[in-house]
C-alpha positions in Angstrom: 8.3 -9.9 -29.4 11.3 -10.6 -26.8 10.5 -10.5 -23.3 12.4 -8.4 -21.2 13.8 -8.1 -17.8 11.0 -5.2 -16.0 14.0 -3.5 -14.5 16.5 -3.5 -17.9 13.7 -2.3 -19.8 12.9 0.3 -16.9 17.0 1.6 -17.4 16.1 1.4 -21.3 13.0 3.7 -21.2 15.2 6.2 -19.1 17.9 6.2 -21.5 15.4 6.6 -24.5 13.5 9.7 -22.8 17.2 11.2 -21.9 18.7 10.6 -25.3 15.7 12.1 -27.4 13.3 14.7 -26.7 10.8 13.5 -29.5 10.6 9.8 -27.2 7.4 8.7 -26.5 6.0 11.9 -28.2 2.9 9.5 -29.7 1.6 9.4 -26.3 1.1 13.1 -26.1 -2.4 12.9 -28.0 -3.4 10.3 -25.1 -2.7 13.3 -22.4 0.6 11.6 -21.2 2.9 14.9 -20.4 6.3 13.5 -22.1 8.5 16.1 -21.3 8.4 14.6 -17.4 10.4 11.8 -16.7 9.3 8.4 -17.0 8.5 6.8 -13.5 8.0 3.3 -13.5 8.6 2.6 -10.2 9.8 3.8 -6.5 10.5 2.1 -3.2 9.3 3.4 -0.2 10.9 2.3 3.1 8.3 0.6 6.1 9.4 -0.6 9.0 11.6 1.6 11.3 13.7 -1.0 12.3 15.2 -4.2 10.3 13.0 -7.5 10.1 14.1 -11.1 9.7 13.9 -12.1 6.0 13.1 -8.5 4.7 9.9 -8.5 2.4 8.4 -6.0 0.1 5.2 -5.5 -0.6 4.4 -4.2 -4.3 1.6 -1.3 -5.1 0.5 -1.4 -8.7 -1.1 2.1 -9.2 -2.5 3.1 -12.6 0.3 5.7 -13.9 2.4 8.3 -12.5 0.3 11.7 -11.4 0.8 15.3 -13.3 4.6 16.0 -13.6 6.3 18.0 -11.5 8.8 21.0 -12.1 11.3 18.6 -10.4 10.9 16.0 -12.6 11.3 18.0 -16.0 13.9 16.9 -18.5 15.9 20.2 -17.8 16.2 19.5 -14.1 16.6 15.6 -14.9 19.8 16.5 -17.1 21.0 19.0 -14.7 20.9 16.9 -11.5 21.1 13.3 -12.9 22.2 13.4 -16.3 24.9 10.1 -15.6 22.6 8.1 -13.4 20.2 5.0 -13.6 16.8 5.1 -13.2 17.1 3.2 -9.7 19.6 5.9 -8.2 17.8 8.5 -9.4 14.2 7.3 -8.3 15.8 6.8 -4.7 17.0 10.2 -4.9 14.0 11.9 -5.5 12.0 9.5 -3.1 14.2 11.2 -0.3 14.6 14.3 -1.6 11.1 15.0 -2.7 8.4 11.7 -2.2 9.0 11.1 1.1 8.1 14.3 2.3 4.3 14.2 0.7 1.6 16.2 2.0 -2.3 16.3 1.3 -4.1 13.5 -0.4 -1.1 11.9 -2.3 0.9 11.9 1.3 -2.3 10.2 3.2 -2.3 7.8 0.7 1.1 6.6 0.7 0.9 6.9 4.7 -2.4 4.5 4.6 0.0 2.1 2.2 2.6 2.0 4.4 0.6 1.0 7.8 -1.2 -1.4 6.1 2.2 -3.0 4.5 3.6 -2.6 8.1 0.6 -4.8 9.7 1.6 -7.8 7.3 5.2 -7.5 8.3 6.8 -5.9 5.2 9.8 -4.0 5.5 9.3 -2.1 2.4 6.8 -1.1 -1.0 7.8 -1.1 -4.4 5.6 1.5 -5.9 4.9 0.5 -9.4 3.1 2.0 -12.4 0.5 0.1 -15.1 2.4 2.5 -17.7 5.3 4.7 -16.6 4.3 8.0 -18.1 2.6 11.1 -16.2 -0.7 12.5 -16.9 -2.6 14.9 -14.8 -5.9 12.8 -16.0 -5.8 9.6 -17.3 -8.2 8.8 -19.8 -8.2 4.8 -19.4 -11.1 4.0 -21.8 -9.1 6.1 -24.5 -5.3 4.6 -23.3 -7.2 0.9 -23.8 -8.3 1.7 -27.4 -5.5 4.0 -28.6 -2.8 2.0 -27.4 -3.6 -1.5 -27.5 -1.6 -2.1 -30.7 1.4 0.2 -29.0 4.7 -1.8 -29.3 5.8 0.0 -26.4 3.0 -0.7 -24.1 3.0 -4.3 -25.1 6.7 -5.1 -24.2 6.0 -2.9 -20.4 3.2 -4.6 -19.9 4.7 -8.0 -20.5 7.3 -7.2 -18.6 5.7 -6.2 -15.7 3.3 -8.7 -15.5 6.2 -11.7 -15.5 8.1 -9.2 -13.2 5.0 -9.5 -10.4 3.5 -13.2 -11.1 5.6 -14.4 -7.9 5.2 -11.4 -5.6 2.7 -10.1 -3.5 0.8 -7.2 -5.3 -1.7 -4.7 -3.8 -3.7 -2.8 -6.2 -5.9 -0.4 -4.9 -8.6 1.3 -7.4 -11.6 3.6 -7.2 -14.8 2.6 -8.8 -17.9 3.4 -10.1 -20.8 4.3 -7.7 -23.3 3.1 -9.9 -24.0 -0.5 -8.7 -22.8 -2.5 -5.5 -19.2 -3.9 -6.1 -19.0 -7.6 -7.2 -16.8 -9.3 -8.8 -18.9 -9.4 -12.2 -18.8 -5.4 -11.8 -14.9 -5.8 -11.9 -14.5 -8.7 -14.4 -17.0 -6.2 -16.6 -14.4 -3.1 -16.5 -11.7 -3.4 -19.1 -9.2 -1.4 -17.2 -9.7 -3.2 -14.0 -9.6 -6.5 -15.6 -6.3 -5.1 -17.1 -4.6 -4.7 -14.0 -5.6 -8.0 -12.6 -4.2 -9.4 -15.6 -0.9 -7.6 -14.7 -1.1 -9.0 -11.0 -1.6 -12.3 -12.0 -5.1 -12.6 -9.9 -7.9 -14.7 -11.1 -11.1 -13.3 -10.3 -13.4 -15.9 -11.0 -11.6 -18.0 -8.6 -10.8 -15.1 -6.0 -12.4 -14.5 -2.3 -14.2 -11.1 -2.2 -14.5 -9.3 1.3 -17.2 -6.9 1.8 -15.6 -4.0 3.7 -17.8 -1.3 3.8 -21.7 -1.0 2.9 -24.5 1.9 2.5 -28.0 1.2 2.1 -27.2 -2.2 1.2 -24.7 -1.0 -1.6 -21.0 -2.9 -1.1 -18.7 0.7 -1.2 -15.7 -0.6 -0.7 -14.6 -4.3 -1.2 -11.4 -6.6 -1.0 -10.6 -9.5 -3.9 -8.1 -11.8 -2.7 -6.1 -14.7 -4.3 -3.1 -16.4 -2.8 -0.7 -13.2 -2.2 -2.7 -10.8 -4.7 -5.1 -8.1 -3.0 -7.0 -5.8 -5.2 -9.1 -3.5 -3.1 -11.7 -1.1 -4.6 -13.5 2.0 -3.0 -16.2 4.0 -4.8 -14.9 7.4 -5.5 -11.2 7.2 -4.1 -8.1 5.3 -4.6 -7.3 5.1 -1.1 -7.5 2.0 1.5 -10.8 2.4 3.1 -11.3 1.4 7.0 -11.3 -2.3 7.2 -13.1 -4.3 9.7 -10.8 -6.0 12.4 -11.8 -9.4 11.6 -11.4 -8.7 7.8 -8.1 -6.9 8.6 -6.6 -10.4 10.4 -7.6 -12.3 7.3 -5.3 -10.2 5.0 -2.9 -10.0 7.2 -2.8 -13.5 7.6 -2.9 -14.0 3.6 -0.1 -11.5 2.9 2.1 -13.1 5.8 2.3 -15.9 3.8 3.9 -14.5 1.0 
């Protein structure tokens, strides 16, 4: 399998989807919504005023959520037929995502606040897989897609792209047991995310962020400029103690 530039591959994915109504249909059996435009990434401005030496924080998500009307094939063909993916993603952010309300809007705002505190000018929101789904079944995806050339090619390109970049990944985690590095390592999905962002969990430092009844309910695992945050029952950034916030900021500002 030849290695590909991530941004070039994203353009190829869009063109394949535009040109072939049956593109990626093998993923329908895994509850992916191939009638909606693939969305591997989009950019989010953070700072109100330019800083010296603009920097980007890369935020890795699982995959785009359930598709919306403006992302349907007919809408994309009607409005953006000849546009590149880079151009479409920028337009969709300005026309739709910037105005997100509810939980998705709140999550994005917390990401922006974190990035701003760490001195970043923009966020690049990236998906570990590019197709929409209302409810991602992670175990099913890992099982059924492990031999997929499409998944392997995308994952390799994304891993190479993020290798030397500052990355934040915020993950919901089960409330069955206290959060620990071992718990993360035992999760096939979270191990996959750690591999994509090149975070060695064994060598990383873990910060306990919140506890309840002696159980760690949210935590951060950090190595170099890679951060994975875990929160029981939610993929939102939890309230982080001030002393830990300062250490996180110091680490990310070295990026």
